[in-house]
N, C-alpha and C positions, 0 to 999 in steps of 0.2 A: 702387658701390661692391657686393661681394658680399655674398650674407645674412648668412656666417660676419662680417661687419665690423657687421653689423645686429642683431647676438644681443645680447642682453642677459641674462645670467641671474637670476634674481629670488629671492633666499632667505629677509626675511622682509613682513610687511606693510606699512613703510617701504619699502621697494626697490618694492611693488606699486605705492604711491601715488604715487609720485616717479616711474617709469617714464610710468606713466599721465599726469600732470601734464604731462612734456616730451614726451611724443606719445601726445596723444588720437587720434588716430591711427593704429591698432596694434593687433596681434595678442599674444598670450599662447598659448601652446600650455603644457600640463600634460603634463610626460614620466614615466611610470609605467616598472616594470619587467618587465613582460612584454613579450612577442614584438610585439602588437602596437603598442608605441611605435615601433617602429623602421620597421616597416610603411606606418602612418600615418604619417609623420614626413615619409617619399618624398613623399606625396599635399602634403603643404604646403610642401616644400623646395621643388618641383621650380615650382609657382605664384609662390611669395616670392621666388625669385631673381631675378626680373626688375622685381619690385617697388621700384625704390629708395625709392618714399615710405612705405616703411614698415619700421618697425623690428620685432621679434619678439622679446618676453621669453620666455621658456623657467625653467619651475619646476621643476626635481625634488623630484616629490612627496615621496619616501621620505624625501629629506636637507631639505628644507624646508614641510616639513607647514604651518607656519603662514602663507607663502606663500601655498601652495593653498588654504588654509581661508579667508584674507578676501578672494581671489578669489570663492567660494563665497558668501560673506555679502553682498560687493560687487554679485553680479551676482543674486542669492537663485538659481540653479543651482545644485542638488544634486552637489557632487564626483565623477567619474569620472575614470579614464586608461585611454589617453590622452584629453585632452581637448584641444580648439581653441576659443579666443574670436576673435572682429574688435570693438574699441572704437572709437567715434565719438563727438568728443568728450569722452571720457574714459568712455563709457559703452556698457555690451554689444549690440551690436545683431545678434550673430551667432556661434552656439556650434556643434558639434556631439560626439561623444563617441566613444569606441571604433571599430566595424568603420566607425560613418556617418562619417566621416572621410576622406572618398572624392576622386578626383581631383575628379569632379561637383561634389563639394559644395564642397569649397574656391575650386571657379573662382564658384559660385552665390553664397556670401559675398562672394568679392570684387568682383563684379561691384555685389552691394548696398551694398556699404561704400565704395569709390571708385572708379567704370566708370574703363575704358582708355580714355582718347580716340584716338579712331582716325584 
């Protein structure tokens, strides 16, 4: 299943809660409107494409501010965008924002989250 088929757009706090309940090991990407979003999403996309075990929730922050605020409340991490979270057991175990969402950081976070078996 391609990454495109594993993406769910989250627009409300209830949708965030349902996504995490259904996908306790997953990722959420908060997309802003600046150029950093497209550039950093490339790193996320390249690493998640081959990880069929992970679903990706995307929050378009401008259009879904309540969902974004809910993630900040759940995680205790101040909102930034773009922002990436990895969840295990429904709890955030890794986060990066802005230019810290690099290919290396995404790989590190995935290795901590669910190591790829050799």
